[in-house]
C-alpha positions as CSV (number, residue, x, y, z in Angstrom):
1,M,236.1,143.9,-105.6
2,L,232.8,141.7,-106.9
3,L,231.6,141.9,-110.7
4,F,228.3,141.4,-111.9
5,D,227.1,140.1,-115.1
6,K,223.1,139.2,-115.6
7,T,223.0,137.2,-119.5
8,D,219.9,135.1,-120.3
9,G,219.0,135.3,-116.7
10,I,222.3,133.7,-115.3
11,V,224.1,135.9,-112.8
12,T,227.8,135.5,-112.7
13,L,229.4,136.5,-109.7
14,T,233.4,137.4,-110.1
15,L,235.7,137.3,-107.5
16,D,238.0,139.9,-108.5
17,R,241.0,140.6,-105.8
18,P,244.2,140.4,-107.6
19,P,246.2,138.1,-107.6
20,V,244.6,135.2,-106.0
21,N,241.1,136.4,-105.1
22,V,241.7,136.6,-101.3
23,L,238.6,136.8,-99.0
24,N,237.9,139.5,-97.0
25,R,235.2,141.7,-94.7
26,A,234.6,143.4,-98.1
27,L,234.2,140.8,-100.3
28,R,231.9,139.0,-98.1
29,R,229.4,142.0,-97.8
30,E,229.6,142.7,-101.3
31,L,228.5,138.9,-101.8
32,R,225.6,139.1,-99.0
33,K,224.2,142.3,-100.9
34,A,225.0,140.3,-104.0
35,F,222.6,137.5,-103.0
36,E,219.9,139.8,-101.8
37,Q,219.6,141.4,-104.6
38,I,219.4,138.0,-107.2
39,D,216.6,136.8,-104.7
40,R,214.4,139.7,-105.3
41,D,215.0,139.7,-108.7
42,V,212.4,138.0,-110.7
43,E,214.3,137.5,-114.2
44,A,217.1,135.7,-112.8
45,R,217.0,132.0,-113.1
46,A,220.5,131.0,-111.9
47,V,224.1,132.3,-110.2
48,I,227.4,131.4,-111.2
49,V,229.8,132.1,-108.7
50,T,233.8,132.0,-110.0
51,G,237.4,134.4,-109.6
52,H,239.3,136.2,-112.1
53,G,242.1,134.8,-114.1
54,E,243.2,131.2,-113.9
55,K,245.2,131.4,-110.7
56,A,242.5,131.3,-108.4
57,F,239.1,130.8,-107.5
58,A,240.1,132.1,-104.3
59,A,243.1,131.5,-101.9
60,G,241.3,131.6,-98.6
61,A,240.9,134.1,-95.9
62,D,242.8,137.1,-95.8
63,I,245.1,136.0,-92.9
64,R,245.9,139.5,-92.1
65,E,242.4,140.0,-91.2
66,L,243.3,136.8,-89.0
67,Q,245.9,137.5,-87.1
68,T,244.5,139.6,-84.6
69,L,241.1,138.7,-83.9
70,S,240.6,137.6,-80.2
71,G,238.3,134.7,-79.8
72,P,234.9,136.5,-79.7
73,D,235.9,138.7,-82.6
74,A,236.5,135.6,-84.0
75,E,233.6,134.0,-83.4
76,A,231.6,136.6,-84.6
77,M,233.4,136.9,-88.3
78,V,233.0,133.7,-88.7
79,C,229.4,133.6,-87.9
80,E,228.6,136.6,-90.7
81,W,230.0,134.1,-92.7
82,H,227.6,131.4,-92.2
83,G,225.2,133.6,-92.5
84,L,226.4,134.3,-96.0
85,F,227.2,130.7,-96.6
86,R,223.7,129.7,-95.8
87,R,221.7,132.7,-97.5
88,M,223.5,130.9,-100.4
89,E,222.5,127.5,-99.6
90,T,218.6,128.9,-99.2
91,L,218.3,130.9,-102.5
92,R,215.6,129.8,-104.5
93,L,217.6,129.4,-107.2
94,P,220.3,126.8,-108.1
95,V,224.3,128.3,-107.6
96,I,227.5,126.6,-109.2
97,A,231.4,127.5,-108.4
98,A,233.2,127.7,-111.2
99,I,236.5,127.0,-109.7
100,N,239.4,127.7,-111.8
101,G,242.9,127.5,-109.7
102,V,242.8,127.0,-106.5
103,A,240.1,126.7,-103.6
104,L,241.9,126.8,-100.8
105,G,240.6,127.5,-96.8
106,G,237.8,129.9,-97.1
107,G,237.9,129.6,-101.2
108,C,237.0,125.9,-100.4
109,E,234.2,126.8,-97.6
110,L,232.4,129.4,-100.5
111,A,232.5,126.4,-103.1
112,M,231.0,123.9,-100.5
113,A,228.5,126.3,-100.0
114,C,227.4,126.4,-103.5
115,D,224.9,123.6,-104.5
116,M,227.5,122.3,-107.3
117,R,230.9,122.1,-108.1
118,V,232.1,122.3,-112.0
119,V,236.4,122.7,-111.7
120,S,239.0,123.2,-114.5
121,E,241.4,120.7,-114.8
122,N,244.8,122.8,-112.9
123,A,242.2,123.4,-110.1
124,R,243.9,122.6,-106.5
125,I,241.2,122.3,-103.3
126,G,242.0,122.1,-100.0
127,Q,241.4,123.1,-96.3
128,P,244.9,123.7,-95.4
129,E,244.3,125.7,-92.0
130,I,245.7,123.1,-90.2
131,N,249.2,124.3,-91.1
132,L,248.7,127.5,-89.6
133,G,247.6,125.7,-86.4
134,I,243.6,126.4,-86.7
135,I,240.7,124.9,-87.9
136,P,238.0,126.2,-90.9
137,G,235.8,127.7,-89.4
138,W,233.6,128.9,-92.3
139,G,232.1,125.6,-92.6
140,G,234.5,123.3,-93.6
141,T,234.6,121.0,-91.1
142,Q,231.1,119.9,-91.7
143,R,230.2,120.5,-95.2
144,L,233.7,118.5,-96.4
145,A,232.3,115.7,-94.7
146,R,228.9,115.5,-95.8
147,L,230.4,115.9,-99.5
148,V,233.0,113.4,-99.2
149,G,232.6,111.1,-96.2
150,A,234.2,111.8,-92.9
151,G,237.3,109.8,-93.3
152,R,238.2,111.8,-96.6
153,A,237.5,114.9,-95.4
154,L,239.2,113.7,-92.0
155,E,242.5,113.5,-94.3
156,M,242.2,116.6,-96.0
157,L,241.9,118.5,-92.9
158,M,244.2,117.0,-90.4
159,T,247.1,117.1,-92.7
160,G,246.3,120.0,-95.1
161,D,247.0,118.5,-98.0
162,P,245.1,119.9,-101.0
163,I,243.8,117.4,-103.7
164,D,243.7,117.8,-107.8
165,S,240.8,118.3,-109.9
166,A,240.8,114.8,-110.9
167,E,240.5,113.6,-107.3
168,A,238.0,116.0,-106.4
169,L,235.6,114.2,-108.9
170,R,236.3,110.9,-108.0
171,I,235.4,111.4,-104.5
172,G,232.5,113.6,-105.3
173,W,233.5,116.9,-104.2
174,A,233.5,118.0,-108.1
175,N,230.2,117.8,-110.1
176,R,232.3,118.1,-113.3
177,V,236.0,118.7,-114.7
178,T,237.0,120.8,-117.6
179,S,239.6,122.6,-119.4
180,A,240.4,126.0,-117.9
181,E,239.3,127.6,-121.4
182,E,235.7,125.7,-121.2
183,L,235.2,126.5,-117.4
184,I,232.0,129.2,-117.8
185,P,230.8,127.9,-120.9
186,V,230.3,124.5,-119.2
187,A,229.3,126.3,-116.1
188,R,226.6,128.3,-118.1
189,S,225.8,125.2,-120.1
190,L,224.7,123.1,-116.9
191,A,223.0,126.7,-115.9
192,A,221.3,126.9,-118.6
193,K,219.9,123.2,-118.8
194,M,218.3,124.0,-115.1
195,T,216.8,127.3,-116.2
196,A,214.8,125.4,-118.7
197,K,213.3,123.5,-115.6
198,S,210.6,124.8,-113.4
199,A,211.9,127.4,-111.1
200,V,208.8,126.4,-108.3
201,A,210.3,122.8,-108.5
202,L,214.0,123.6,-108.2
203,R,213.7,125.8,-105.4
204,L,211.7,123.3,-103.8
205,V,214.3,120.6,-104.2
206,K,216.7,122.5,-103.1
207,E,215.0,123.3,-99.5
208,C,214.2,119.4,-99.5
209,V,217.9,118.0,-99.4
210,Y,219.2,121.1,-97.1
211,T,216.6,119.9,-95.1
212,G,217.6,116.8,-94.9
213,L,220.9,117.2,-94.3
214,D,220.4,119.2,-91.5
215,G,218.4,116.9,-89.8
216,P,217.6,113.3,-89.4
217,L,216.4,111.2,-92.5
218,S,212.5,111.5,-91.0
219,A,212.9,115.3,-91.1
220,G,213.9,114.8,-95.1
221,I,211.0,112.8,-95.8
222,A,208.5,114.9,-94.0
223,C,209.7,117.9,-96.0
224,E,209.3,116.4,-98.7
225,T,206.3,115.0,-98.3
226,E,205.4,118.4,-98.0
227,K,206.6,119.9,-101.0
228,F,205.2,117.2,-103.2
229,G,201.9,118.0,-101.7
230,Q,202.5,121.9,-102.8
231,V,204.1,121.3,-106.3
232,C,201.2,119.4,-107.2
233,E,198.7,122.3,-107.0
234,T,200.9,124.2,-109.4
235,A,200.7,125.5,-112.9
236,D,204.2,123.9,-113.5
237,K,203.1,120.8,-112.6
238,T,199.8,121.1,-114.7
239,E,201.4,122.2,-117.7
240,G,204.6,119.8,-117.3
241,I,202.6,116.7,-117.5
242,A,200.2,118.0,-119.9
243,A,203.7,118.2,-122.2
244,F,205.2,115.5,-121.4
245,L,201.7,113.4,-122.4
246,E,201.2,115.6,-125.4
247,K,205.0,115.0,-126.9
248,R,206.2,118.4,-126.4
249,S,208.5,120.9,-124.6
250,P,207.2,121.9,-121.5
251,R,206.7,125.7,-121.1
252,F,207.2,126.1,-117.1
253,R,206.4,129.8,-115.9
254,G,207.3,129.3,-112.1
255,R,204.2,129.5,-110.6
């Protein structure tokens, strides 16, 4: 089950599959539907994805669903998860993972498909698929290396050993570490800081960053050049510069 809450423009999606929020097909469909709904909601300004309880953000894929998959069926299944994660990355809004407890396997991959990660002190993060004789299938071999570098990623992927919150912060996997009690308030504070910015500029920043990650530097620079031209035609750019010169807070309207 996926719990949906919207307060002050911040949408919180809570994975609620006790005891450890295992990810299955039904939950993927709910997540896809939720992100499509959010994208249509003009009042939504940021998204937080978290897990219910303090044991787990998400403990990984439902192993019983994997047990009988043939090769073609497995490829079809992972393509569905890739589609969801790409939907998250191309969403016009910032997406923050608030990670309480374990984020393993598919849970780690879900967290890495978010734009930022706030982690509780009790978190354990890893890709343990190698222990089952398989490899990550939802982007773990790609996003992990992009976040922490090839050497560190290969160590995690080839040993299956998890890392704690302090190590996640040290190597750049996590943006912030906080207590379990402060996890959601800290994530909301980060989201609120971004909701005060220009929604147009936020969207274009995401587009430029992910375009650059998907291709050569030249493609990223070309995207940035194009989007800088676009943003300079917006009312938010006019307001932002006027507010700076007049020494006041800007009143962005997302256009």
